[in-house]
Kinemage of the C-alpha trace (Angstrom):
@kinemage 1
@onewidth
@group {chain A} dominant
@subgroup {mainchain}
@vectorlist {calphas} color= white
{ca met a 1} P 66.400 8.513 -33.804
{ca val a 2} L 67.125 7.598 -37.414
{ca leu a 3} L 64.434 7.950 -40.074
{ca val a 4} L 64.899 5.976 -43.288
{ca val a 5} L 62.791 6.809 -46.334
{ca thr a 6} L 62.983 4.520 -49.362
{ca arg a 7} L 61.248 5.786 -52.504
{ca met a 8} L 60.359 3.212 -55.148
{ca lys a 9} L 58.720 3.246 -58.584
{ca val a 10} L 57.452 -0.284 -59.150
{ca ile a 11} L 56.558 -1.922 -62.451
{ca ser a 12} L 52.740 -1.766 -62.563
{ca glu a 13} L 52.299 -5.512 -63.087
{ca lys a 14} L 54.589 -6.227 -60.105
{ca arg a 15} L 53.062 -3.718 -57.635
{ca met a 16} L 50.985 -6.319 -55.764
{ca glu a 17} L 53.920 -8.733 -55.523
{ca leu a 18} L 56.251 -6.074 -54.120
{ca ser a 19} L 53.597 -4.711 -51.760
{ca gln a 20} L 52.879 -8.179 -50.358
{ca thr a 21} L 56.591 -8.928 -49.947
{ca ile a 22} L 57.213 -5.688 -48.065
{ca ala a 23} L 54.084 -6.114 -45.930
{ca ser a 24} L 55.201 -9.614 -44.952
{ca leu a 25} L 58.746 -8.477 -44.144
{ca ser a 26} L 57.514 -5.443 -42.181
{ca val a 27} L 55.956 -7.686 -39.542
{ca ser a 28} L 59.352 -9.263 -38.796
{ca ile a 29} L 61.317 -6.027 -39.142
{ca arg a 30} L 59.088 -4.330 -36.525
{ca lys a 31} L 60.198 -7.006 -34.034
{ca glu a 32} L 63.899 -6.236 -34.511
{ca lys a 33} L 65.757 -4.477 -31.735
{ca gly a 34} L 65.377 -0.713 -32.024
{ca cys a 35} L 62.724 -0.634 -34.742
{ca lys a 36} L 60.086 1.959 -33.894
{ca arg a 37} L 58.271 1.939 -37.236
{ca cys a 38} L 58.249 0.106 -40.548
{ca asp a 39} L 55.420 1.076 -42.883
{ca cys a 40} L 54.851 0.910 -46.607
{ca cys a 41} L 52.803 3.707 -48.155
{ca gln a 42} L 51.482 4.355 -51.640
{ca ser a 43} L 51.342 7.724 -53.377
{ca ile a 44} L 47.832 9.068 -53.937
{ca glu a 45} L 49.029 10.581 -57.208
{ca asp a 46} L 50.821 7.534 -58.659
{ca glu a 47} L 49.820 4.064 -57.477
{ca asp a 48} L 53.148 2.667 -58.714
{ca arg a 49} L 55.094 4.973 -56.373
{ca leu a 50} L 55.718 3.280 -53.006
{ca phe a 51} L 57.497 4.529 -49.894
{ca leu a 52} L 59.034 2.434 -47.146
{ca leu a 53} L 59.249 4.422 -43.899
{ca glu a 54} L 61.413 3.150 -41.058
{ca glu a 55} L 62.286 4.635 -37.675
{ca trp a 56} L 65.168 3.254 -35.644
{ca asp a 57} L 66.177 4.255 -32.135
{ca thr a 58} L 69.923 4.266 -32.913
{ca gln a 59} L 72.264 4.145 -35.885
{ca glu a 60} L 73.764 0.956 -34.426
{ca asn a 61} L 70.417 -0.872 -34.497
{ca leu a 62} L 69.787 0.293 -38.052
{ca met a 63} L 73.222 -0.999 -39.096
{ca ala a 64} L 72.485 -4.345 -37.408
{ca his a 65} L 69.204 -4.518 -39.353
{ca met a 66} L 71.100 -3.924 -42.602
{ca lys a 67} L 72.982 -7.189 -41.959
{ca thr a 68} L 69.807 -9.281 -41.573
{ca glu a 69} L 68.089 -11.659 -43.951
{ca his a 70} L 65.036 -9.334 -43.904
{ca phe a 71} L 67.123 -6.533 -45.368
{ca arg a 72} L 68.673 -8.794 -48.022
{ca ile a 73} L 65.218 -9.988 -49.110
{ca thr a 74} L 63.983 -6.381 -49.257
{ca leu a 75} L 66.889 -5.440 -51.503
{ca gly a 76} L 66.263 -8.512 -53.648
{ca ala a 77} L 62.639 -7.454 -54.129
{ca met a 78} L 63.902 -4.206 -55.622
{ca asn a 79} L 64.369 -6.022 -58.946
{ca leu a 80} L 60.619 -5.404 -59.408
{ca leu a 81} L 61.232 -1.678 -59.745
{ca gln a 82} L 60.858 0.386 -62.875
{ca glu a 83} L 63.773 2.628 -61.893
{ca pro a 84} L 66.477 2.611 -59.177
{ca tyr a 85} L 65.190 3.188 -55.659
{ca glu a 86} L 66.200 6.187 -53.566
{ca arg a 87} L 67.053 5.555 -49.889
{ca asn a 88} L 67.730 8.417 -47.493
{ca his a 89} L 68.738 8.343 -43.827
{ca phe a 90} L 67.932 11.257 -41.537
{ca thr a 91} L 69.117 11.692 -37.969
{ca ile a 92} L 66.355 13.252 -35.897
{ca lys a 93} L 67.001 14.851 -32.538
{ca pro a 94} L 64.047 15.139 -30.175
{ca ile a 95} L 62.839 18.587 -29.196
{ca arg a 96} L 63.287 19.104 -25.486
{ca lys a 97} L 60.341 20.603 -23.672
{ca glu a 98} L 61.205 23.112 -21.027
């Protein structure tokens, strides 16, 4: 599994616009092949700090997603940020129960 965490600091006046854009896109992204999760969260300490959490079953499906219109729109919405976003990919291996 691949976990993708995108950290964003949005311009206060644009927070609602970005949140609505991501919420709308998340519905479609969740339907893409291999998407296990796509959620947007807000920091309890800083309401302008947003996190996009994605889980993908394989690296290949994540790479296919990164070629979609949904991904391009998400990147385009990043112009509403106060500072550059941070996007990290983590490969998670399941723990095997014995």
